[in-house]
N, C-alpha and C positions, 0 to 999 in steps of 0.2 A: 254405421259403426266405423267404417274406414275413415270417414271425415273426422269423427271425434278422436280417433287414435292419432291421425295426422296432426290435429290441433294440439293434442297432448304432447306430441313430440316437439312441435314448434315452440310450445310454451316452456318445455323443459330446456330446450336449446337456448331460448331467450334468457331463462333464469341463469344458465351456466355462463352466458356471455356477460351478464350484468354482475354476477358473483362468481368469479373464476374458480374459487376454492370450494364451491358447492357442486357435487356431482350427483346425477340422477341415480337412485338406488337400484334401478332395474337394469343397469348397464355395467359391463366390466370396466375396470379402470386399469389402464396401462401405466406402469411406473418404470422408469428407466433408472437403474442404479449404476453408478460408476464404481468399478472395482479399483480403488486407489492403489492397492498393493500389486496390481498387475501392470501398472504403468512403469515405463523406464524412468531412470533418474532425470533425464532431460525433459521428458514429457511432464513429469511431476513438478519440476521447477517452473516450467512455463505455464502449467495449469494453475499453480498457486499464484504466480505473478498476474496472470490474466484475471483470475477470480478476485484478487485483492484490489486491483485498480477498478474493477467493474463494480464492486460492492461498496468500497470505502473511498472517501475523498483523498486527495494526494497527501495532505498533511498527516493523515493516519498511516498511509503507506510508508512515508518517511520515518515515522515513529517505529514502525515494525522493523524496517531495515536498520535503524539506529539501535534498537533493542537487541537485535541479533549480533551486531558488531560489539556491543558492550558485553554480551554473554560470552563471546569467544575470547574475551580478555581474561576470563576466569571460569574455566570449566569446572563445575562442581554440582552436586545434587541440589544443594540449596539454591544455586544460581539458576539451575534448570527449572525448579519449582517456581521461582520468582518470575522467570521468563514466561512460563505458561500462564501464570496468574495475570501478569501485566498485559500480555497479548490478548488473552481472553476478554479482558476489560475493554481493550481497544476494538476488538472485533464486534462486541456488542451481542445482545441476546438474539437478534434477528438473523444475523449471518455467522454467528459464532460457530455453530456445529459444522457448517460447510467449510469454513476457513480453517478451523482447528484440526479437522481431519487431514487436510493437506499440510498444514504447518508442522504438525508433530512428526511428519515423515520426511520433511525436507529442511527443517531449521538448521540442521548441522552441516548440510552440504551445499545449500544454495549460495550463490555468489552475491554478496552485498552490493558491489558495483553494478552488477547486472540488474539487481532489483531496483536500485536507484535510477539507473538509466531507463529501465522499463517504465517506472513511474513518471520520469521526465517526459517520455515520449507519448504515453497514453493516459496518464493520470490527469485529474482535474481538481483544483483546489475549490473548497467550498466558499460561498460568498461571505459567510461569517468570518472565516479565517482571513480572507483578503481584506475585508473591511477592518478587522482588528489590526492587521499589519499596517494599513494606511493610517489608521487612527493613531497608532503608536508613533509613527514617524512624524505626525503633525503635532505631537505634544513636545514642545521644546524643553530641553533640559538646561541646567545652568551652564553657561559658557559655550553654548552651542554656536553662538555667533562668532566665537573665536576658533572653535574646533573645526567648523566648516566654513571658515572665512574664504577659502578658495572657491566655494560653491554658493556664494551669495549669503552665507551665514545661515542657510537652511539645511536641515538634515535631509539627505537624499532618501528616496523611497527604498523600501527593502528590495533585495535582489529578486525575490520570488514575484514581485510586482513589476519591476523595471526590466528584469532579464529572466523571464520564465523558461527560456530555452537553454540557459547555461547550467551545466551540472554543478558548478560551484554554488549556485543558489540553493541547491538541495542539500549539499554537504554541510552548509552552514546551519541547517536546521537540525542536524544530528547532535546527539549527546557526545560528550567527550569519550573517545576510545582510540585505540591504536590505529584502527582502520581509517577513522576520520582524519587523523593526523597524516597518515600515509597518502590518502587521496588529496588532502589539502596541499601537501608538499609537491605532489606531482602536478597539480593544477598551477601552483605558484611557479614552479621551475619551467614547465613545458607548455602551460596554457591549456592542456587537454589530457585526457586519459586515453591510452591507445584503444582504438576501436575493437581490436581483438580481445582485449581484457573485458570490455563491456559486453561483448557478444557471448562470451563463455558463461554459461549459467551455473557451472559448478566451481566452488572455491578451490583454489590450487594450493593453499598452504594450511590445510586442516591438520590438527593434531591427531594422535592415535585414538583419542576418546571418541572422535567423530565417526 
């Protein structure tokens, strides 16, 4: 009897290893639940950034940062509803519930430069996105041989391919917004964003509505 029970346990363990989402019915299941509302603002911002780059490719993370920047140009109920709809579509059905729970609590306070820099440091672009960027640069347009005469008449590779370490490569992927213009201006004038500004996870110029 003992040997048969041992074999049953071994087989149940084997089944759980092969299929991790199937649990034996005769054993208790321990579930750990994160109380998001108990987190401090700094912990919440870093938890969202960490989960975002872990679950999604870098191009999707840049879209989220860009969407937040566009939303802050026009605070309104309609803009908020559009923000949630667009970001839910980017999150996707698999990771949407996890990311949306964090996003709805920090979208108004998280720093966009911090999120962009976090994506630059820890994010990874998908192969499909990189291949599309390279393919686009290899399709010559009219008068490219004149426009890029100083570079052999060939359009250079996109910055996310040639300079993935540069923050400017990520700001160029953002949609038009005041924050994008501000970041681009700083990079153009000084060549960098102050490290202190990138390390602060909370935005410093939020309106009263936030």
